[in-house]
N, C-alpha and C positions, 0 to 999 in steps of 0.2 A: 530547522525546516529544510525539506528538499522540495523545491518548487519548479514546476514546468510551465513554460510559456510557449504556446503553439499559435503562431501568428505570422502570416506572410508579409506583414507590414513592419519593417524594421524599426521605424520611428516609434510606433506604439509599444513594441517590445522593449525599447530603451526606456520609455516612460515608466512602464510597469517595473522594470528592473531597478530603476532609480528609487521608486517608492518602496519596493521591497527592502532595499538596502537601508533606507532611512528608517523604516518601521523596525527592522531588525536591530539597528544600532540603538534606537530609542528604547526598545524593550529588552536589550541585551540578549538577543536570540541569534544563534548561529544559523546562517542560511546558505544553502547552495542552490544556484539557479541554472536550469538547463533550458536552452532555447532551441526550438524547432520551427522551421518556416514551412513545413509540410506535415500534415496530419499522418501521412503514411510513415514518415521517419519516426514520429513520436510513438505510434502504435507498435513498431518493431522494438522499441525500447521499454514499453510499458509492462509493469507487473503490479498486482495489488499491493498496497501499502508503500509503494516506492516514493510516492509524492504526497506531501501534506495537502497541497492544493494544485489544481491544474487550471491555468488561465487559457481558455480556448476561444480563438476567433471563430465566429459562426460561418462566415463565407470565405473559403479558400479554394484555390485551384486543386483539382483532384478530389480527395475525400474531404467532405465538408466537416465543419466542427460538430454539426448535429449528428452526422453518421459516426464520427469518431467517438463522440460522447456515448452514443448508443452501445458501441463495442466495449467501451470502458466500464459502463455501468452494468453490463451483462456479466463482466468478470468480477466487479466489486461494487455492489449497490450502495456502499457507504463512501465511495470516492467523492471528493469535493471538487466538482467541476464548476468553474465560474466562466460564463460565456462573455466574450467581448463582442460588442455589436455597435455599428455606426448609426443605428436607428432604433428608437423605442418600439417601432412596429415589429421588431424581431423578438420582443420580449415573450410573445406567445410561444415561439419556438423553444425558448429556454424553459418556460414553465412546463411545456409538454414533455420535455425530457427529464423533468424533476431535478434540474440542476440546482446546485447549492445557491447560486445567485447569478446576477449578470451585471456587467459594467458597460455603460455607454461611452463610446469614444468621442472626443479625447477624454481619458480618464481623469476624474477629479481626485485630488489628493485626500481631502477630508473623507469623501465617500470610500476611497480605497482603504484608509486607515480603519474606518468603522467596520468594513468588511473583514479585514484581517483580525480585528478584535473578536468578531463573531466566529471566525474559523478557529482561532486558538482556544475558544471557550465552548465550542460545540460538543455536546455529549452524545456518545454512541455506546451501544451495548452489544457485545458479541459473545454469546453463550450458546453452546449446543452440546449434545451428547453423541458419543460414538457407540454404536451397537454392534456386538459380535458374539460369536459362540466359541468357547474355549473349554476343552475337557468336558464336553457334553453339558455345559452350563451356559446360560444366556447372560450377557453382561450389558449394562448401560453405564458408560463411563463419562462423567463430565470432562469435556476436552481440556478444561483449565487445570485438571489434575494430571494431564499427560505431559511428560517432559520431552520425550522423543519417540519416533516411530522409525524403525529401520527394516528394510527388506532383508529376508533371510530365506532364500530359496523360494519354496512355495508358501512360506509363512511370513508373518511380520512380527517383529519384537516391539511390543508396546510397553514403554517404561513409565511408571507413575511416580508421583512425588513421594509416595509411601515407600518406594523402593521395589515394589512388586513389578514383575515383568510377565506380561501375557503374550502367548505365542499362537494366536489364532491362525487358522488356515484361510488366508485372505490374500488377494493380490494387492501389491503396494499401490498400483494405479487407482484402485477403487477408493482407497483411503485418501490418496492425494487429491482426487477429484472432489472429495467431500470436505477436506480441510484446507485446501490451498488458498482459499479466499479469506481466511481468518487470521489467527495469531501464529499460524505455522509457516515456516520458511523451509523451502527445499534448498539445502546447503550442498548437496551432492547427489549423484544418482542413487536413488533408493534410501535417502536419509532426510527425514523431516524433523525439525526441532521447534519446540514451542518458544517463541521469542521472549516470553515472560521469564524464561529460565536460562537465557543466554547471559553469560557474564563477560565474554570478550571473544574477539576474533584475532587470531594470530596467523603467522605464516603457515598455511596449510591445515589449520585446525580451528574448531569451534569449541570453546570451553563453556560447559554448562555449570550451573550453580551447585549441582550435586557432585561436582568434580569429574563428571563424565567428559571425555575428550573424543570428539568425532571429526573425521576428515572432511574438508570442504573442497569445493571446486576452486582451485587456486586462481584460475583465470577470472573468476567472478567474485573474488574476495572483496573488492571495493564496492561492487553493487550489493553484495550481501550485507556488508557492514552499513551501507547507506540505508537499506531497507530496515534493518534492525534499529538504527538510530532514529529514523523517522517514526517507526512504530512506538518507540519509547516516548518520543516527543508528543505524539498524538495522545497516548494514554495519560501522560502527565497533565495535559490540559483538559482531559475529559473526566477526570476524577478529582 
């Protein structure tokens, strides 16, 4: 699990961190924890599927947890945001944002463990089709059948699990805007891969299960690998 804690109260962040480590050890789950004491810093770091769960304090200086959650959920409606609040009176704010849940400070260990059980067992479904025209024919392709999409001048190369490659006249940005909040990961400029078909990341490359090798942004290798690992973890518990 890759978990974010966004709270300007260091003591509460330490309590959450302690509980995460205990829960992970008990369930034999590898966890990485990122701590942010300002919502602004977290939002600069955020991308869909990067975190299994985000623990967000409601009231902080600068951007509030409510405003930060609104931005997060606009990018990824399936993101699991758990609000941290010092008063049950703030529960209405959490419900209004359609947050996954809320925890009242100081956090209770049993309540936290039950919440983590819900998170690791929550089921989501992400399916959609990609529509385009190629060689005067209209296509509707289930995105789960797409392995990779690469920019190629004024065209894009769409590679399917069947081995077929379509080259419609489309801008890469239009496809990226449509698919970037799902199972697809931008590994380099003009290259999207379906994380279901990634087999590994190595120095400078992404290996796909069909033996395709694509270049990655080397500076973002760790972040790309974290996103992929977190995606696999989420799917493992959702199915």
